[in-house]
C-alpha positions as CSV (number, residue, x, y, z in Angstrom):
1,M,0.0,0.0,0.0
2,E,1.4,3.4,-1.0
3,I,2.0,6.0,1.8
4,R,-0.8,8.2,0.5
5,E,-3.4,5.4,0.8
6,R,-2.0,4.4,4.2
7,I,-2.4,7.9,5.5
8,I,-6.0,8.2,4.2
9,E,-7.1,4.9,5.5
10,G,-5.4,5.5,8.9
11,A,-7.0,8.9,9.2
12,A,-10.4,7.5,8.3
13,N,-10.2,4.9,11.0
14,L,-9.1,7.5,13.6
15,F,-11.7,10.0,12.6
16,K,-14.5,7.5,12.8
17,T,-13.3,6.3,16.2
18,Y,-12.4,9.5,18.0
19,G,-13.9,12.3,15.9
20,I,-12.1,14.8,13.7
21,K,-11.2,17.5,16.1
22,T,-9.3,15.3,18.6
23,V,-7.2,13.6,16.0
24,T,-4.0,15.6,15.4
25,M,-1.4,15.1,12.7
26,D,0.9,14.0,15.5
27,S,-1.4,11.3,16.7
28,L,-2.0,10.1,13.2
29,A,1.7,10.0,12.5
30,A,2.3,8.0,15.8
31,Q,-0.5,5.6,14.9
32,L,1.0,5.0,11.4
33,G,4.6,4.8,12.6
34,I,5.7,7.6,10.3
35,S,6.8,11.2,10.8
36,K,4.5,14.2,10.8
37,R,6.7,15.6,8.1
38,T,5.8,12.7,5.8
39,I,2.1,13.4,6.2
40,Y,2.7,17.1,5.3
41,E,4.7,16.1,2.2
42,V,1.5,14.4,0.9
43,F,-1.3,16.7,2.4
44,S,-1.0,20.4,3.0
45,D,-3.2,20.4,6.0
46,K,-5.9,18.5,7.9
47,D,-8.7,19.9,5.8
48,E,-7.2,18.6,2.6
49,L,-6.7,15.2,4.3
50,L,-10.3,15.2,5.4
51,V,-11.5,15.9,1.8
52,K,-9.5,12.8,0.6
53,V,-10.9,10.7,3.5
54,L,-14.5,11.6,2.5
55,E,-13.7,10.8,-1.2
56,W,-12.2,7.4,-0.1
57,M,-15.2,6.6,2.1
58,A,-17.7,7.6,-0.7
59,E,-15.9,5.4,-3.2
60,R,-15.8,2.4,-0.8
61,Q,-19.6,2.9,-0.2
62,R,-20.3,3.1,-4.0
63,V,-18.4,-0.1,-4.7
64,L,-20.2,-1.9,-1.7
65,V,-23.6,-0.7,-2.8
66,G,-23.0,-1.9,-6.4
67,R,-21.9,-5.3,-5.2
68,I,-24.9,-5.7,-2.9
69,L,-27.3,-4.8,-5.6
70,D,-25.7,-7.1,-8.1
71,E,-25.5,-10.1,-5.7
72,S,-29.0,-9.8,-4.0
73,E,-31.9,-12.0,-5.0
74,N,-34.4,-9.2,-5.2
75,A,-34.7,-5.5,-4.4
76,I,-36.0,-5.8,-0.9
77,I,-33.3,-8.2,0.1
78,A,-30.8,-5.8,-1.4
79,I,-32.2,-2.9,0.6
80,F,-32.1,-4.9,3.9
81,R,-28.5,-5.8,3.2
82,L,-27.7,-2.1,2.7
83,L,-29.6,-1.2,5.9
84,E,-27.6,-3.8,7.8
85,T,-24.4,-2.4,6.5
86,N,-25.5,1.1,7.4
87,R,-26.5,0.0,10.9
88,D,-23.2,-1.8,11.6
89,H,-21.2,1.1,10.1
90,F,-22.8,3.7,12.3
91,Q,-22.8,1.6,15.4
92,N,-19.0,1.4,15.1
93,M,-18.6,5.2,14.4
94,S,-18.2,7.8,17.1
95,P,-21.0,10.4,17.2
96,A,-18.1,12.9,17.5
97,F,-17.2,12.2,13.8
98,Q,-20.6,13.3,12.5
99,A,-20.8,16.2,15.0
100,D,-17.3,17.5,14.1
101,L,-18.0,17.2,10.4
102,K,-21.1,19.3,10.6
103,K,-19.6,21.8,13.1
104,Y,-16.0,22.4,11.9
105,H,-15.8,21.0,8.4
106,Y,-19.1,21.8,6.8
107,E,-17.5,23.4,3.7
108,A,-15.6,20.2,3.0
109,L,-18.8,18.1,3.1
110,I,-20.7,20.6,0.9
111,S,-17.8,20.6,-1.6
112,K,-17.9,16.8,-1.9
113,N,-21.7,16.9,-2.4
114,D,-21.4,19.6,-5.1
115,K,-18.9,17.5,-7.0
116,G,-21.0,14.4,-6.8
117,L,-18.4,12.5,-4.9
118,M,-20.5,11.8,-1.8
119,P,-23.3,9.2,-2.2
120,D,-26.7,10.7,-3.0
121,Y,-30.2,9.8,-4.1
122,R,-29.3,9.3,-7.8
123,N,-27.2,6.2,-7.0
124,N,-30.1,3.9,-5.9
125,I,-33.1,4.7,-8.1
126,A,-32.5,1.4,-10.0
127,V,-33.3,-0.6,-6.9
128,I,-36.8,1.0,-6.6
129,E,-37.5,0.4,-10.3
130,R,-36.3,-3.2,-9.9
131,G,-38.7,-3.7,-6.9
132,I,-41.6,-2.5,-9.1
133,R,-40.7,-5.0,-11.8
134,E,-40.5,-7.8,-9.2
135,N,-44.0,-6.9,-7.9
136,L,-42.5,-6.0,-4.5
137,F,-43.2,-2.3,-4.7
138,R,-46.5,-0.8,-5.9
139,K,-46.7,0.1,-9.6
140,D,-48.5,3.4,-8.8
141,I,-45.5,5.0,-7.0
142,N,-43.1,7.4,-8.7
143,P,-39.6,5.8,-8.4
144,D,-37.8,9.1,-8.5
145,I,-39.8,10.7,-5.7
146,V,-39.8,7.5,-3.6
147,N,-36.1,7.2,-4.1
148,R,-35.4,10.8,-3.0
149,C,-37.6,10.2,0.0
150,L,-35.8,7.0,1.0
151,Y,-32.5,8.8,0.6
152,S,-33.8,11.6,2.9
153,L,-35.0,9.1,5.5
154,G,-31.7,7.3,5.3
155,R,-29.8,10.5,6.0
156,S,-32.2,11.3,8.9
157,T,-31.3,8.1,10.6
158,M,-27.7,9.2,10.7
159,D,-28.6,12.5,12.4
160,F,-27.3,12.1,15.9
161,D,-28.9,15.3,17.1
162,L,-32.3,14.1,16.0
163,Y,-31.7,10.5,17.2
164,P,-29.0,10.6,20.0
165,F,-27.1,7.4,20.6
166,E,-27.9,7.6,24.3
167,D,-31.6,7.5,23.5
168,F,-32.0,5.2,20.5
169,T,-30.1,2.4,18.9
170,R,-29.5,2.6,15.1
171,R,-31.6,-0.5,14.8
172,E,-34.6,1.1,16.5
173,V,-34.3,4.2,14.3
174,I,-34.0,2.4,11.0
175,K,-36.9,0.1,11.9
176,N,-39.2,2.9,12.9
177,V,-38.3,5.4,10.2
178,F,-37.0,3.6,7.1
179,I,-38.7,0.2,7.3
180,T,-42.1,1.6,8.2
181,Y,-42.0,3.8,5.1
182,M,-40.8,0.9,2.9
183,K,-43.9,-1.0,4.0
184,G,-46.0,1.9,2.8
185,I,-44.8,1.5,-0.8
186,A,-44.7,-2.3,-0.8
187,T,-47.2,-4.7,-2.3
188,I,-48.7,-7.5,-0.2
189,K,-45.9,-9.8,-1.5
190,G,-43.4,-7.1,-0.6
191,I,-44.8,-6.6,2.9
192,E,-44.7,-10.3,3.6
193,L,-41.0,-10.4,2.7
194,I,-40.2,-7.2,4.7
195,N,-41.9,-8.7,7.8
196,K,-39.7,-11.8,7.5
197,L,-36.5,-9.8,7.1
198,E,-37.5,-7.3,9.8
199,A,-37.8,-10.1,12.3
200,K,-34.1,-10.9,11.7
201,F,-32.9,-7.3,11.5
């Protein structure tokens, strides 16, 4: 692994564990067993490093989503696998990471969204259309609107101010917010499958 990739992956792991603000270039260098000077030879400052971490995370998510969609038996199974991945990911992430990103590095996050590098609603419309073809989602829904709504609901489940860790588990939030909505757009066949998968979620 090249030094640039090592730094990005190491920073991502530390940011997700401890938050962005508390991780210094010194602590990152110590964790990686390299000098701080080596980091600054690759990245001009912490903000530039954060931007690259966000790009790295977005690309990993894009690849994972694509693989899950390709390998899943149907649309609802694919969505539940994505939900499980999301649940596990955020259960292992410090709330400080999201809080710091919003509070101190909002411009970096907006920049990534503007450039289309962060995952957004356009990436998953195919799974809604697939669910309609499979008679799992109702044919009278608008896939574009539903997909945007599901995207918004998914983002809301990651809002730690709205759903604090100390009050709700990610599982509770996803079940009550996302899965409840999904039942509303499902056919009888789809609801039966959702109920089976929800019991194991």
